N, C-alpha and C positions, 0 to 999 in steps of 0.2 A: 476443613470444610469441604463439602462435596462439589463437584462440577455444577450441579444444579444450584447450590447455594451461592457459589462464586459468580455464576452467570447472572443470577438474580440481583446480586449486589452490584455488579458492573452495570447492569441495565438501570438500576435505581439511580446510580451515580450519574449516568449519562442523562437520564431524565431530569435530574436536579440541575445539572450543568446547562441543559437546554432551557430550562425554566428561567435560570438566572439571566440568560441573554436573549430570551424570547425566540427560541428556535423550536421547530417541530422535531420531537425525538425520533420520528420515523425517518428523518433525513440523515441519521447516523447509523452505520452498520458496524457490527463487531466482527472482526476477523480473528479466528483462533489460530495462533501461530504454533504449528505442531512439530517444530524441530525436536527430535529425539523423543517424541511421544509414541507410545504403542498404538496400533491401529484400533484396538478395542476402546482406548480412551477417546480417540477421535469419534468413533461410532457413538459412544455415550454422549459426547457433546452435541453431535448431530441430532440425536433423539431428544435432547433438551431444547432444541429449536435453533441451534447454530448451524448455518448451512454454508458459510463462507470461511475458507481455511487458506492459510498461507504457508508455502513451503520454501525453505532456504536452499535445499539440496536436491538435485535431480535424482540421485540414486535413492535417497530416502523417499522421495515422492513416488518413484516407481512402485515401491513396496506398498505404501499407503494406498495409492490409486488402484492397485491390483486387488488388495484385500478389502477395499471399500467400494468396489465397482458397482455394487447394487444400490448405492446411495446417490442421490442427486445433489452432489457436492459441487459448489463453485470453487475451483482451485485457482489461486493467484500465485504467481512466482515472485518471491520477494528476496531472492539471493542474488549474489553477483552473477551477472549475465556474461557468460563466456562465449566467444565466437563459435567454438566447436560444439557447443551445446544448444545453439539457437534453434536448430531444426527440431530437436527433441522437446524443447520448451514450448515451441509453437504448437506442436501436436498435443501436448499433455495438459496445457493450462488455458483457462478461459482468458486470462489477462496477465501481462508482464508489468510489474510495477517498478522495475529497476532498470529501465533504459537510461544509461548514465552518460551517454555521449553521442555525438553525431555519427561516429563510426557504427555504433550499435543500430541506429536507425537505418543507416545505409545497408547494413547486413540483413536486417529484417526485410527491408524493401525489395532486396534482390531475391528473397526466398518465397515471396507470397504473390499470388495473383489477385486475391480478393482483399479488401481492406481489413486491417487488424487494429483493434483498439489497444493502446498501451498508456502507461504513465511514465512521466519523466522523473528520474531521481535527481533531486536538487541538494547540493552540498551547501545547506543554508548557513553553516558556520564557517565556510571556506577553510575546512580542515585539511591539512596535507595528507593525512592518513586515510581519508575517506574518498570514495568515488562519487561521481555525480557532477552535473552542471553547476558552476557557480551562477549566482544571480545575473551578473553582468555577462558572463559567457553565454548563458542562454539567450539573453536579450539580443546579443550580436548574431547568434545562430538562427534566430527565429525565421527570418525571411527564407533562408535556404531550407530549413526543416519543413516549412510549409509547402515546398515543391515536391517533397517525398510523399506524395498524396495517398499511397496505399497504407501508410502508417499513420493512424488517426490518433492524435494526442488528446486523450480524454481526461487526464488527471495529472497531478503532481504528487510526489512522495518525498518525504524528508525525515531525517533523524537528527535532531539537534545535538549539540555537544553534550557529553555526559555530565550530569549534575545530580546531586541528591535532592535538590530543591526543585519541585515541578515548576515553580514560578519562573525559574531561569529559562525554561523552554518557551515561555510566552512570546517574547519578541521574535524568536525564530518562526514560530507558528504564524504570527501576525505578518511577518515578511512574506511567508509563502502564500498567504491569502491575498496580500496586496499584489504579489507577482501574478497570481491567477487572474485577478481582476484586470491587471494591465494587459495581459495576453488577450483576454477576451475583448477588451476595448479596441484592439487592433484588427479584429475580424479577419484574421489570416486563414487561408484554406487549411483544412485538416487539423485545425487547432481550436478546440473549444473545451475549456477546462470546466468540467462538471464535478470533478471529485478532488478532494484533498485527503491523501492517505498520510496521516500524521498522528502521533500520540501512541504511547505504549503503556505497559502496566503502571508505570510510576507517574505518568503525566497526562493520561488520556482525558481527564476532566478539563484540564487547561486547554488541551487541543480542541475539544468540543466547543468550549467557549469561544475559541478563535476561528471556528469554521470547519473543523474536520468532518468529513463525510464517512471516512473509514478509520477506525482505530484498531491497531494491531496488538492483540493481547495474548501473551503467553503465560508468564508466571502468575498473574492475578487470576487467571482461569484455571490453569492446570497445576499450579504450585511449582516450586523450584525444581529444576532438573537435578538429578543425583549426579 
């Protein structure tokens, strides 16, 4: 199937998921995950109406952004955020979705003079091989995070434990939505969760049913990487 056909199918399934839970389909955005994709493929997706793209690697992002500079693309960074790459990421991306600890927030705070919006990465499955705040760890850190007021927390991002069954992701997505509601109920400075970035090619419909506002789609849009 072509990118046009894949994107149409993805949007149809998002619409159906929204209908099942009485959500507005316009409240959900599709992000094209462009890891190892050629720039001309990204350009094609843009011309099919997809304007939000996620990059995992700064080096690959530099190539894409240079070759696609004529397009009004919204770039999000979704890879591991390393201290020595923070300045480059801040310059090159509209938003960082993978701020995975207090140290990263402190490093960003030191490098900026104007407020910057970010998402916090949450380790919803409490997996030892994954980065991100644990649910309880974030709860404990929230009062301090709220004092780092140049870093504005606008969303949460998560990847549930790997499973072939999309339904296995549901409780983790639900926990992320409940965490967002809990944070917002505390009315802390610089913390207003407006977005949930969750759900990928195999489980995005479940994520939408549980409140995702951004779904990160690679394989279902572009096909499997060789």
